[in-house]
ROKOLLUM-959376 format. One record per atom (N, C-alpha, C, CB): residue number from 1; atom name; z negated, x, y negated. Coordinates in Angstrom, 3 decimals, decimal comma. Each point is the difference from the previous one (the first is absolute). Glycine has a CB too. Example, Ala and Ser with C-alpha at 12.3 -4.5 7.8 and 13.67 -1.06 7.14 Angstrom:
! ROKOLLUM-959376
[site 1 N [-7,800 13,190 5,690]]
[site 1 CA [0,000 -0,890 -1,190]]
[site 1 C [0,000 0,900 -1,200]]
[site 1 CB [-1,246 -1,892 1,173]]
[site 2 N [1,966 1,542 -2,223]]
[site 2 CA [-0,060 0,820 -1,190]]
[site 2 C [-0,730 -0,770 -1,090]]
[site 2 CB [2,145 1,184 0,628]]
This chain:
! ROKOLLUM-959376
[site 1 N [0,737 -34,251 -38,959]]
[site 1 CA [-0,087 1,317 -0,588]]
[site 1 C [0,659 -0,032 -1,369]]
[site 1 CB [-0,002 1,093 2,278]]
[site 2 N [-0,667 -0,544 -3,247]]
[site 2 CA [0,541 0,096 -1,348]]
[site 2 C [0,315 1,458 -0,299]]
[site 2 CB [-1,307 -2,039 -0,747]]
[site 3 N [2,227 2,271 -0,162]]
[site 3 CA [0,326 1,368 -0,390]]
[site 3 C [-0,213 0,139 -1,492]]
[site 3 CB [1,672 0,231 1,880]]
[site 4 N [-2,491 0,732 -2,249]]
[site 4 CA [-0,314 0,261 -1,384]]
[site 4 C [0,093 1,496 -0,228]]
[site 4 CB [-1,494 -2,041 -0,147]]
[site 5 N [2,108 2,451 -0,929]]
[site 5 CA [0,104 1,424 -0,330]]
[site 5 C [0,539 0,818 1,171]]
[site 5 CB [-1,900 -0,278 -1,593]]
[site 6 N [2,867 -0,281 2,318]]
[site 6 CA [0,650 0,684 1,117]]
[site 6 C [-0,950 0,385 1,124]]
[site 6 CB [1,636 0,840 -1,623]]
[site 7 N [-2,699 -1,555 1,795]]
[site 7 CA [-0,893 0,238 1,129]]
[site 7 C [-0,275 -1,334 0,669]]
[site 7 CB [-1,055 2,024 -1,122]]
[site 8 N [0,784 -1,954 2,397]]
[site 8 CA [-0,299 -1,220 0,739]]
[site 8 C [-1,418 -0,437 -0,300]]
[site 8 CB [1,613 0,643 1,813]]
[site 9 N [-1,776 -1,915 -2,050]]
[site 9 CA [-1,334 -0,555 -0,193]]
[site 9 C [-0,174 -1,183 0,943]]
[site 9 CB [-0,050 0,755 -2,425]]
[site 10 N [-1,203 -0,992 2,782]]
[site 10 CA [-0,307 -1,022 1,000]]
[site 10 C [-1,253 -0,757 -0,414]]
[site 10 CB [1,068 1,390 1,816]]
[site 11 N [-1,153 -2,624 -1,394]]
[site 11 CA [-1,218 -0,781 -0,192]]
[site 11 C [-0,886 0,178 1,228]]
[site 11 CB [1,211 -1,689 -1,472]]
[site 12 N [-2,455 1,303 1,348]]
[site 12 CA [-0,980 0,208 1,070]]
[site 12 C [0,438 -0,632 1,319]]
[site 12 CB [-1,786 0,067 -1,733]]
[site 13 N [2,350 -1,237 1,694]]
[site 13 CA [0,438 -0,667 1,221]]
[site 13 C [1,085 0,770 0,721]]
[site 13 CB [-0,595 -2,154 -1,036]]
[site 14 N [1,503 2,748 0,265]]
[site 14 CA [1,073 0,790 0,598]]
[site 14 C [-0,562 1,258 0,664]]
[site 14 CB [1,609 -0,879 -1,728]]
[site 15 N [-2,509 1,547 1,026]]
[site 15 CA [-0,622 1,211 0,545]]
[site 15 C [-0,797 -0,347 1,252]]
[site 15 CB [-0,120 1,023 -2,307]]
[site 16 N [-0,597 -2,110 2,236]]
[site 16 CA [-0,800 -0,457 1,128]]
[site 16 C [0,857 -0,187 1,251]]
[site 16 CB [-1,563 -1,118 -1,601]]
[site 17 N [2,705 0,494 1,451]]
[site 17 CA [0,900 -0,224 1,137]]
[site 17 C [0,616 1,310 0,491]]
[site 17 CB [0,495 -2,296 -0,879]]
[site 18 N [-0,046 3,140 -0,054]]
[site 18 CA [0,640 1,260 0,385]]
[site 18 C [-0,941 0,912 0,775]]
[site 18 CB [1,449 -0,190 -2,007]]
[site 19 N [-2,719 0,211 1,591]]
[site 19 CA [-0,962 0,927 0,600]]
[site 19 C [-0,917 -0,663 1,020]]
[site 19 CB [0,084 1,296 -2,098]]
[site 20 N [0,161 -2,581 2,347]]
[site 20 CA [-0,764 -0,755 0,993]]
[site 20 C [-1,510 0,077 -0,223]]
[site 20 CB [1,838 0,424 1,607]]
[site 21 N [-2,235 -0,743 -2,824]]
[site 21 CA [-1,425 -0,099 -0,328]]
[site 21 C [-0,175 -1,126 -1,010]]
[site 21 CB [-0,383 2,484 0,446]]
[site 22 N [-0,809 -2,997 -0,516]]
[site 22 CA [-0,241 -1,131 -0,896]]
[site 22 C [-0,023 0,456 -1,462]]
[site 22 CB [-1,302 -1,152 1,822]]
[site 23 N [1,553 0,197 -2,707]]
[site 23 CA [-0,103 0,299 -1,429]]
[site 23 C [-1,431 0,384 -0,342]]
[site 23 CB [1,885 -1,593 -0,511]]
[site 24 N [-2,830 0,951 1,165]]
[site 24 CA [-1,409 0,304 -0,245]]
[site 24 C [-0,304 1,469 0,305]]
[site 24 CB [-0,595 -2,385 0,543]]
[site 25 N [1,174 2,906 0,528]]
[site 25 CA [-0,189 1,409 0,347]]
[site 25 C [0,631 0,900 -1,048]]
[site 25 CB [-0,038 -0,598 2,428]]
[site 26 N [1,224 0,239 -2,903]]
[site 26 CA [0,638 0,778 -1,066]]
[site 26 C [-0,889 0,062 -1,229]]
[site 26 CB [2,251 -0,663 0,861]]
[site 27 N [-2,785 -0,483 -1,246]]
[site 27 CA [-0,859 -0,053 -1,180]]
[site 27 C [-1,252 0,853 0,208]]
[site 27 CB [0,861 -2,308 -0,524]]
[site 28 N [-1,402 2,280 1,735]]
[site 28 CA [-1,202 0,782 0,304]]
[site 28 C [0,290 1,501 -0,070]]
[site 28 CB [-0,833 -1,871 1,464]]
[site 29 N [1,980 2,290 -0,953]]
[site 29 CA [0,367 1,420 -0,062]]
[site 29 C [0,076 0,470 -1,446]]
[site 29 CB [1,271 -0,223 2,155]]
[site 30 N [-0,709 -0,616 -3,008]]
[site 30 CA [0,087 0,336 -1,421]]
[site 30 C [-1,395 0,042 -0,630]]
[site 30 CB [2,288 -1,061 -0,112]]
[site 31 N [-3,101 0,061 0,401]]
[site 31 CA [-1,343 -0,077 -0,588]]
[site 31 C [-0,876 1,179 0,414]]
[site 31 CB [0,201 -2,484 -0,009]]
[site 32 N [0,002 2,973 1,236]]
[site 32 CA [-0,792 1,125 0,505]]
[site 32 C [0,576 1,348 -0,410]]
[site 32 CB [-0,671 -1,418 1,918]]
[site 33 N [1,790 1,410 -2,622]]
[site 33 CA [0,609 1,243 -0,455]]
[site 33 C [0,738 0,757 1,096]]
[site 33 CB [-1,785 0,125 -1,681]]
[site 34 N [2,133 -0,810 2,771]]
[site 34 CA [0,696 0,646 1,104]]
[site 34 C [1,506 0,082 -0,234]]
[site 34 CB [-1,784 -0,823 1,521]]
[site 35 N [2,278 0,012 -2,446]]
[site 35 CA [1,388 0,106 -0,456]]
[site 35 C [-0,051 -0,033 -1,529]]
[site 35 CB [0,971 -1,139 2,121]]
[site 36 N [0,082 1,637 -2,778]]
[site 36 CA [0,007 -0,015 -1,469]]
[site 36 C [-0,095 -1,421 -0,551]]
[site 36 CB [1,363 2,098 0,021]]
[site 37 N [-1,921 -2,196 -1,217]]
[site 37 CA [-0,099 -1,300 -0,649]]
[site 37 C [1,396 -0,574 -0,211]]
[site 37 CB [-2,150 0,685 -1,134]]
[site 38 N [2,287 -1,957 1,388]]
[site 38 CA [1,296 -0,678 -0,079]]
[site 38 C [0,113 -0,685 -1,357]]
[site 38 CB [0,056 -0,350 2,518]]
[site 39 N [1,016 0,647 -3,267]]
[site 39 CA [0,155 -0,665 -1,299]]
[site 39 C [0,263 -1,489 0,167]]
[site 39 CB [0,874 2,130 -0,963]]
[site 40 N [-1,104 -2,869 -0,107]]
[site 40 CA [0,202 -1,452 0,005]]
[site 40 C [1,133 -0,357 -0,946]]
[site 40 CB [-2,432 -0,388 0,542]]
[site 41 N [3,088 -0,727 -0,235]]
[site 41 CA [1,022 -0,490 -0,913]]
[site 41 C [-0,649 -0,910 -1,043]]
[site 41 CB [1,766 0,158 1,816]]
[site 42 N [-0,955 -0,793 -2,619]]
[site 42 CA [-0,518 -0,830 -1,087]]
[site 42 C [-0,814 -1,185 0,501]]
[site 42 CB [1,954 0,688 -1,354]]
[site 43 N [-1,762 -1,063 2,632]]
[site 43 CA [-0,757 -1,123 0,577]]
[site 43 C [-1,302 0,459 0,640]]
[site 43 CB [2,150 -1,188 0,396]]
[site 44 N [-2,325 2,507 -0,285]]
[site 44 CA [-1,174 0,525 0,670]]
[site 44 C [0,233 0,267 1,478]]
[site 44 CB [-1,374 -1,216 -1,643]]
[site 45 N [2,595 1,039 2,109]]
[site 45 CA [0,329 0,244 1,408]]
[site 45 C [0,207 1,485 0,219]]
[site 45 CB [1,056 -2,277 0,206]]
[site 46 N [-1,509 2,766 0,921]]
[site 46 CA [0,191 1,407 0,335]]
[site 46 C [1,482 0,290 0,231]]
[site 46 CB [-2,307 0,089 1,017]]
[site 47 N [2,743 1,076 -1,499]]
[site 47 CA [1,385 0,435 0,163]]
[site 47 C [-0,038 1,361 0,704]]
[site 47 CB [0,796 -1,278 -2,098]]
[site 48 N [-0,568 1,237 3,409]]
[site 48 CA [0,001 1,205 0,819]]
[site 48 C [1,359 0,673 -0,106]]
[site 48 CB [-1,698 -1,002 1,582]]
[site 49 N [1,719 2,323 -1,406]]
[site 49 CA [1,283 0,690 0,100]]
[site 49 C [-0,022 0,864 1,262]]
[site 49 CB [0,306 0,005 -2,541]]
[site 50 N [0,749 0,767 2,739]]
[site 50 CA [0,112 0,785 1,228]]
[site 50 C [-1,145 0,997 0,166]]
[site 50 CB [2,465 -0,261 -0,148]]
[site 51 N [-3,006 0,769 -0,959]]
[site 51 CA [-1,119 0,949 0,116]]
[site 51 C [-1,243 -0,676 0,569]]
[site 51 CB [0,920 1,292 -1,939]]
[site 52 N [-1,121 -2,559 1,620]]
[site 52 CA [-1,138 -0,738 0,555]]
[site 52 C [0,190 -0,231 1,501]]
[site 52 CB [-0,369 -1,121 -2,232]]
[site 53 N [1,605 0,784 2,617]]
[site 53 CA [0,278 -0,190 1,424]]
[site 53 C [-0,275 1,284 0,766]]
[site 53 CB [1,732 -1,734 -0,550]]
[site 54 N [-1,303 2,852 -0,002]]
[site 54 CA [-0,216 1,287 0,653]]
[site 54 C [-1,501 0,308 0,110]]
[site 54 CB [2,225 0,814 -0,885]]
[site 55 N [-2,984 -1,127 -0,149]]
[site 55 CA [-1,446 0,235 0,034]]
[site 55 C [-0,665 -0,844 1,094]]
[site 55 CB [0,036 0,525 -2,469]]
[site 56 N [0,384 -1,767 2,611]]
[site 56 CA [-0,563 -0,862 1,045]]
[site 56 C [0,397 0,526 1,377]]
[site 56 CB [0,080 -1,994 -1,555]]
[site 57 N [1,159 2,420 1,697]]
[site 57 CA [0,441 0,561 1,289]]
[site 57 C [-0,810 1,244 0,367]]
[site 57 CB [2,313 -0,895 -0,419]]
[site 58 N [-2,589 1,746 -0,565]]
[site 58 CA [-0,820 1,191 0,258]]
[site 58 C [-1,408 -0,404 0,421]]
[site 58 CB [1,350 1,310 -1,673]]
[site 59 N [-1,898 -2,325 1,006]]
[site 59 CA [-1,322 -0,498 0,382]]
[site 59 C [0,019 -0,519 1,435]]
[site 59 CB [-0,481 -0,592 -2,399]]
[site 60 N [1,504 -0,185 2,744]]
[site 60 CA [0,106 -0,536 1,354]]
[site 60 C [0,106 1,132 1,025]]
[site 60 CB [1,110 -2,067 -0,913]]
[site 61 N [-0,332 3,093 0,603]]
[site 61 CA [0,165 1,128 0,920]]
[site 61 C [-1,312 0,748 0,182]]
[site 61 CB [2,396 0,209 -0,692]]
[site 62 N [-3,129 0,009 -0,392]]
[site 62 CA [-1,273 0,721 0,113]]
[site 62 C [-1,022 -0,828 0,774]]
[site 62 CB [0,471 1,178 -2,171]]
[site 63 N [-0,428 -2,481 1,996]]
[site 63 CA [-0,898 -0,886 0,744]]
[site 63 C [0,315 0,075 1,493]]
[site 63 CB [-0,191 -1,537 -2,000]]
[site 64 N [1,474 1,551 2,339]]
[site 64 CA [0,429 0,096 1,390]]
[site 64 C [-0,422 1,349 0,595]]
[site 64 CB [1,953 -1,532 -0,488]]
[site 65 N [-1,786 2,606 -0,288]]
[site 65 CA [-0,382 1,335 0,472]]
[site 65 C [-1,506 0,061 0,282]]
[site 65 CB [1,901 1,017 -1,324]]
[site 66 N [-2,700 -1,601 0,450]]
[site 66 CA [-1,461 0,002 0,216]]
[site 66 C [-0,347 -0,730 1,296]]
[site 66 CB [-0,388 0,067 -2,497]]
[site 67 N [1,088 -1,174 2,755]]
[site 67 CA [-0,266 -0,774 1,226]]
[site 67 C [0,343 0,804 1,237]]
[site 67 CB [0,451 -2,115 -1,240]]
[site 68 N [0,681 2,819 1,217]]
[site 68 CA [0,412 0,755 1,184]]
[site 68 C [-0,884 1,214 0,222]]
[site 68 CB [2,337 -0,779 -0,350]]
[site 69 N [-2,897 1,352 -0,709]]
[site 69 CA [-0,904 1,138 0,137]]
[site 69 C [-1,326 -0,409 0,627]]
[site 69 CB [1,082 1,051 -1,983]]
[site 70 N [-1,495 -2,287 1,701]]
[site 70 CA [-1,293 -0,483 0,497]]
[site 70 C [0,050 -0,401 1,468]]
[site 70 CB [-0,513 -0,777 -2,295]]
[site 71 N [1,662 0,549 2,798]]
[site 71 CA [-0,011 -0,356 1,407]]
[site 71 C [1,168 -0,723 0,422]]
[site 71 CB [-2,310 -0,048 -0,099]]
């Protein structure tokens, strides 16, 4: 975890482990517009922050709710 401008930032691998989903799924959520676009650092690596984690958690919760409603 890196800290920039007094906010927590994370790389894709860290987010993937914290939220128990693959990096490929994270990238797909971003590409489909289901989470906000993730800024890149000077190397082109995605730099997630706490707002991105919260957006993914909300997506996961809504996905779970849809499953429980269906049966």
